[in-house]
N, CA, C and O of each residue as an XYZ file, in Angstrom:
440
protein
N     -10.780     -6.511     19.807
C     -10.462     -6.440     18.597
C      -9.612     -4.491     18.010
O      -9.894     -3.306     18.189
N      -8.556     -5.284     17.307
C      -8.374     -3.500     17.174
C      -8.820     -3.348     15.962
O      -8.899     -4.289     15.172
N      -9.228     -1.901     15.633
C      -9.450     -1.800     14.170
C      -8.848     -0.578     13.564
O      -9.566      0.197     12.932
N      -7.656     -0.373     13.707
C      -6.592      0.138     13.305
C      -5.761      0.672     13.951
O      -6.002      0.529     15.150
N      -4.551      1.439     13.686
C      -3.914      2.125     14.433
C      -3.181      3.314     13.781
O      -3.245      3.297     12.552
N      -2.585      4.214     14.256
C      -1.383      5.135     13.922
C      -0.223      4.856     14.157
O       0.212      4.536     15.264
N       0.686      4.988     12.676
C       2.094      4.706     13.213
C       2.798      5.680     14.184
O       2.480      6.865     14.283
N       3.833      5.053     14.931
C       4.185      5.844     16.215
C       4.614      6.913     15.355
O       4.778      6.976     14.136
N       4.814      8.069     16.670
C       5.175      9.281     16.791
C       6.365      9.021     17.725
O       6.297      8.164     18.605
N       7.563      9.846     17.501
C       8.163     10.047     18.650
C       7.927     11.204     19.926
O       8.799     11.983     20.311
N       6.786     11.127     20.372
C       6.315     12.149     21.146
C       4.614     11.969     21.054
O       4.076     11.111     20.355
N       3.967     12.840     21.805
C       2.404     12.904     21.920
C       2.421     12.874     20.561
O       3.453     12.939     19.893
N       0.795     12.733     19.917
C       0.142     12.540     19.169
C      -1.086     13.754     19.192
O      -2.215     13.567     19.647
N      -0.669     14.830     18.690
C      -1.749     15.860     19.131
C      -3.041     16.208     18.277
O      -4.067     16.773     18.655
N      -2.817     15.873     17.422
C      -4.226     15.810     16.149
C      -4.332     14.626     14.831
O      -3.339     14.202     14.239
N      -5.261     14.357     14.635
C      -5.552     13.281     13.303
C      -6.641     13.604     12.588
O      -7.602     14.090     13.185
N      -6.689     13.404     11.255
C      -7.754     13.978     10.378
C      -7.837     12.776      9.431
O      -6.773     12.281      9.060
N      -9.052     12.231      8.980
C      -9.194     11.513      7.639
C      -9.119     11.953      6.649
O      -9.560     13.102      6.688
N      -8.674     11.590      5.383
C      -8.150     12.236      4.258
C      -9.532     11.881      3.284
O      -9.801     10.808      2.745
N     -10.209     13.007      3.261
C     -11.446     12.668      2.367
C     -11.091     12.084      1.033
O     -12.129     11.709      0.486
N     -10.090     11.871      0.334
C      -9.722     11.353     -0.713
C     -10.121     10.064     -0.733
O     -10.713      9.631     -1.721
N      -9.897      9.400      0.177
C      -9.870      8.170      0.389
C     -11.303      7.766      1.050
O     -11.625      7.981      2.219
N     -12.197      7.053     -0.079
C     -13.605      6.752      0.415
C     -13.843      5.536      1.332
O     -14.944      5.241      1.796
N     -12.691      4.859      1.546
C     -12.505      3.593      2.243
C     -12.546      3.904      3.802
O     -12.963      3.132      4.666
N     -11.949      5.396      4.029
C     -11.868      5.721      5.214
C     -10.176      5.064      5.612
O     -10.013      5.048      6.832
N      -9.521      4.786      5.190
C      -8.399      4.171      5.671
C      -7.017      5.046      5.682
O      -6.005      4.786      6.334
N      -7.152      5.751      5.116
C      -5.953      6.848      5.107
C      -6.177      7.884      6.552
O      -7.228      8.472      6.810
N      -5.239      7.916      7.174
C      -5.191      9.266      8.319
C      -3.978     10.007      8.561
O      -2.927      9.425      8.828
N      -4.064     11.191      8.486
C      -2.826     12.116      8.807
C      -3.120     12.198     10.034
O      -4.251     12.375     10.489
N      -1.890     12.045     10.773
C      -1.539     12.773     12.282
C      -0.115     13.648     12.213
O       0.805     13.552     11.400
N      -0.302     14.723     13.603
C       0.559     15.142     13.704
C       0.898     15.155     14.832
O       0.023     14.630     15.521
N       2.247     15.691     15.759
C       2.649     15.516     17.116
C       3.768     16.667     17.499
O       4.081     17.700     16.908
N       4.195     16.136     18.598
C       5.391     16.958     19.203
C       6.469     16.817     18.508
O       7.393     17.629     18.543
N       6.457     15.698     17.761
C       8.174     15.434     17.162
C       8.085     16.388     15.908
O       9.174     16.457     15.339
N       7.176     17.078     15.367
C       7.314     17.923     14.657
C       7.275     17.180     12.890
O       7.768     17.606     11.845
N       6.589     16.126     13.137
C       6.141     14.770     11.838
C       4.810     15.254     11.934
O       4.206     15.654     12.929
N       4.343     15.132     10.423
C       3.124     15.070      9.860
C       3.455     13.606      9.315
O       4.474     13.254      8.721
N       2.041     12.633      9.760
C       2.444     11.267      8.563
C       0.644     10.783      8.315
O      -0.331     10.701      9.063
N       0.916     10.523      6.729
C      -0.306      9.607      6.308
C      -0.120      8.356      6.694
O       0.959      7.763      6.677
N      -1.214      7.907      7.068
C      -0.856      5.934      7.358
C      -2.442      5.701      7.159
O      -3.536      6.112      7.547
N      -1.679      4.525      6.072
C      -3.145      3.495      6.166
C      -3.289      2.826      7.611
O      -2.389      2.149      8.107
N      -4.837      3.152      8.402
C      -4.750      2.788      9.428
C      -5.170      1.274      9.622
O      -5.006      0.685     10.690
N      -5.621      0.806      8.708
C      -5.793     -0.640      8.422
C      -4.428     -1.702      8.446
O      -4.559     -2.787      9.012
N      -3.228     -1.367      7.858
C      -1.919     -1.802      7.490
C      -0.951     -1.386      8.500
O      -0.101     -2.188      8.888
N      -1.004     -0.346      8.898
C      -0.027      0.809      9.582
C       1.293      0.877      8.676
O       2.424      0.558      9.042
N       0.940      1.327      7.503
C       1.784      1.591      6.231
C       1.927      3.434      6.035
O       1.125      4.199      5.500
N       3.003      3.681      6.566
C       3.288      5.177      5.775
C       3.023      5.313      4.809
O       3.333      4.353      4.104
N       2.381      6.373      4.137
C       2.348      6.317      3.060
C       3.439      8.055      2.552
O       3.877      8.389      1.451
N       3.500      8.552      3.506
C       4.587      9.625      3.371
C       4.619     10.222      4.707
O       3.607     10.304      5.403
N       5.915     10.690      5.117
C       6.211     11.901      6.291
C       6.338     12.786      5.919
O       6.637     12.919      4.733
N       6.127     14.133      6.977
C       6.672     15.372      6.326
C       7.221     15.961      7.397
O       6.469     16.448      8.241
N       8.613     16.023      7.557
C       9.441     16.838      8.882
C       9.008     18.521      8.909
O       8.764     19.155      7.883
N       8.981     18.909      9.843
C       8.744     20.071      9.954
C       9.330     20.369     11.260
O       9.534     19.549     12.156
N       9.691     22.164     11.293
C      10.445     22.362     12.277
C       9.661     23.383     13.803
O      10.143     24.261     14.519
N       8.366     22.748     13.772
C       7.565     22.994     14.956
C       6.723     21.872     15.262
O       6.210     21.069     14.482
N       6.651     21.941     16.595
C       5.426     20.941     17.162
C       4.445     21.212     16.165
O       4.455     22.209     15.442
N       3.188     19.861     16.137
C       2.220     20.040     15.065
C       1.111     20.019     15.945
O       1.027     18.991     16.617
N       0.015     21.096     16.165
C      -0.741     21.168     16.943
C      -2.253     20.767     16.587
O      -3.074     20.351     17.405
N      -2.441     20.941     15.405
C      -3.670     20.613     14.585
C      -3.444     20.683     13.074
O      -2.703     21.529     12.574
N      -4.110     19.764     12.364
C      -4.228     19.708     10.925
C      -6.073     19.398     10.407
O      -7.035     19.057     11.095
N      -5.962     19.684      9.003
C      -7.236     19.884      8.667
C      -7.249     19.289      7.031
O      -6.115     19.346      6.554
N      -7.902     18.938      6.425
C      -8.148     18.905      4.799
C      -9.118     20.011      4.517
O      -9.900     20.495      5.335
N      -8.967     20.370      3.203
C     -10.092     20.676      2.477
C     -11.121     19.686      2.540
O     -11.026     18.558      3.022
N     -11.949     20.133      2.095
C     -13.348     19.037      2.100
C     -12.979     18.089      0.806
O     -13.344     16.917      0.904
N     -12.245     18.504     -0.481
C     -11.984     17.272     -1.562
C     -10.534     16.809     -0.854
O      -9.841     16.001     -1.473
N     -10.165     17.221      0.191
C      -8.810     16.541      0.277
C      -7.250     17.167     -0.593
O      -6.079     16.837     -0.404
N      -7.822     18.133     -1.533
C      -6.675     18.731     -2.188
C      -5.460     19.633     -1.520
O      -4.346     19.948     -1.939
N      -6.192     19.913     -0.264
C      -5.011     20.762      0.398
C      -5.108     20.055      1.770
O      -5.955     19.219      2.083
N      -3.874     20.636      2.709
C      -3.979     20.101      4.009
C      -3.130     21.664      4.436
O      -2.252     22.327      3.883
N      -4.073     21.830      5.946
C      -3.021     22.860      6.991
C      -2.659     22.263      8.048
O      -3.313     21.286      8.413
N      -1.717     22.627      8.675
C      -0.991     22.272      9.839
C      -1.032     23.501     10.893
O      -0.854     24.626     10.426
N      -1.225     23.377     12.102
C      -1.275     24.643     12.709
C       0.400     24.186     13.586
O       1.079     23.164     13.684
N       0.460     25.138     13.918
C       2.242     24.743     15.096
C       2.515     25.224     15.973
O       2.268     26.430     15.947
N       3.100     24.749     17.147
C       3.648     25.730     18.406
C       4.413     26.634     18.272
O       5.027     27.046     19.256
N       4.600     27.218     16.979
C       5.579     28.206     16.644
C       4.477     29.530     15.984
O       4.952     30.567     15.520
N       3.379     29.335     16.030
C       2.310     30.599     15.888
C       2.249     30.456     14.430
O       1.579     31.344     13.905
N       2.956     29.254     13.300
C       2.062     29.594     11.746
C       1.290     28.329     11.836
O       0.973     27.432     12.618
N       1.165     28.719     10.683
C      -0.254     27.650      9.724
C       0.508     27.279      8.537
O       0.715     28.167      7.710
N       1.079     25.789      8.266
C       1.629     25.619      6.684
C       0.519     25.064      5.941
O      -0.383     24.508      6.567
N       0.478     25.151      4.664
C      -0.427     24.656      3.596
C       0.083     23.585      2.856
O       1.255     23.430      3.198
N      -0.183     22.925      2.163
C       0.255     21.868      1.315
C      -0.837     21.783      0.227
O      -1.962     22.250      0.407
N      -0.475     21.198     -0.852
C      -1.369     20.509     -1.989
C      -0.991     19.558     -1.743
O       0.206     19.340     -1.557
N      -2.265     18.358     -1.638
C      -1.756     16.939     -1.576
C      -2.578     16.405     -2.808
O      -3.705     16.874     -2.966
N      -2.193     15.630     -3.536
C      -2.401     14.815     -4.670
C      -2.469     13.359     -4.060
O      -1.882     12.963     -3.053
N      -3.339     12.627     -4.915
C      -3.725     11.439     -4.406
C      -2.244     10.390     -4.232
O      -1.434     10.390     -5.159
N      -2.022      9.635     -3.139
C      -1.015      8.788     -2.965
C       0.359      9.890     -3.146
O       1.355      9.317     -2.705
N       0.627     11.000     -3.555
C       1.983     11.707     -3.562
C       2.003     12.310     -2.452
O       1.176     12.483     -1.556
N       3.428     12.716     -2.685
C       4.063     13.487     -1.300
C       3.258     14.853     -1.476
O       3.027     15.350     -2.578
N       2.857     15.401     -0.250
C       2.565     16.787     -0.587
C       3.641     17.824     -0.930
O       4.823     17.609     -0.661
N       3.133     19.191     -1.654
C       3.907     20.039     -1.997
C       3.489     21.455     -1.266
O       2.519     22.050     -1.734
N       4.153     21.992     -0.185
C       4.001     23.246      0.397
C       3.809     24.551     -0.311
O       4.492     25.109     -1.170
N       2.642     24.901      0.311
C       2.462     26.165     -0.787
C       2.537     27.246     -0.083
O       2.519     28.254     -0.790
N       2.643     27.514      1.439
C       2.864     28.582      1.610
C       2.902     28.494      3.147
O       2.773     27.343      3.565
N       3.096     29.737      4.360
C       3.378     29.595      5.595
C       2.090     30.752      5.911
O       1.990     31.714      5.149
N       1.260     30.617      6.908
C       0.776     31.911      7.391
C       1.510     32.344      8.691
O       1.992     31.528      9.476
N       1.549     33.449      8.828
C       2.324     33.865     10.372
C       1.323     34.801     10.961
O       0.219     34.994     10.451
N       1.785     35.430     12.158
C       1.316     36.325     13.091
C       0.483     35.966     14.061
O      -0.125     36.869     14.636
N       0.260     34.546     14.472
C      -0.192     34.257     15.703
C       0.496     34.326     16.873
O       1.416     33.536     16.663
N       0.651     34.772     18.007
C       1.522     34.914     19.245
C       1.666     33.630     19.820
O       2.710     33.396     20.429
N       0.562     32.528     19.706
C       0.832     31.261     20.556
C       0.636     30.038     19.248
O       0.525     30.015     18.022
N       0.673     29.187     20.282
C       0.202     27.927     19.725
C      -1.192     28.036     18.787
O      -2.261     28.542     19.132
N      -0.829     27.352     17.377
C      -2.252     27.202     16.832
C      -2.784     25.893     17.203
O      -2.106     24.920     16.872
N      -3.744     25.720     17.754
C      -4.439     24.645     18.426
C      -5.842     24.663     17.555
O      -6.763     24.419     18.334
N      -6.277     24.846     16.344
C      -7.030     24.716     15.524
C      -7.067     25.237     14.266
O      -7.017     26.463     14.165
N      -7.168     24.356     12.976
C      -7.343     24.896     11.946
C      -8.104     24.235     11.029
O      -8.093     23.005     11.068
N      -8.980     24.985      9.945
C      -9.907     24.749      9.501
C     -10.182     25.470      7.934
O      -9.942     26.667      7.775
N     -10.682     24.654      6.861
C     -11.082     25.398      6.018
C     -12.544     25.814      5.522
O     -13.528     25.075      5.552
N     -12.502     27.228      5.028
C     -14.284     27.080      4.619
C     -14.744     26.252      3.639
O     -14.024     25.895      2.707
N     -16.171     25.827      3.797
C     -16.388     24.770      2.803
C     -16.539     25.369      1.252
O     -16.716     24.651      0.268
N     -16.446     26.681      1.227
C     -16.604     27.465     -0.169
C     -15.390     27.801     -0.510
O     -15.191     28.424     -1.553
């Protein structure tokens, strides 16, 4: 029995994270080599929003409260968005300086 799924990407899916604002555990963000980040309801397959970027997405992470999302890319950048409930994210900034792919991102709990 299938317990959910992620909407298809046009390439490898490199990372996923559950949206902590969704207490039912149904909303999952995914990022991939197609340079796209998607928030999807894993039970229905419905895409809530899609972000097109200019780099392959290698890592994603939410803050503990789900108010912010970070994504690491193959271009050595980390992009950060604010994320309101069921709303399209708003880009807050880009961190640069890595010399290679950003395979992991995380927020400090404080």
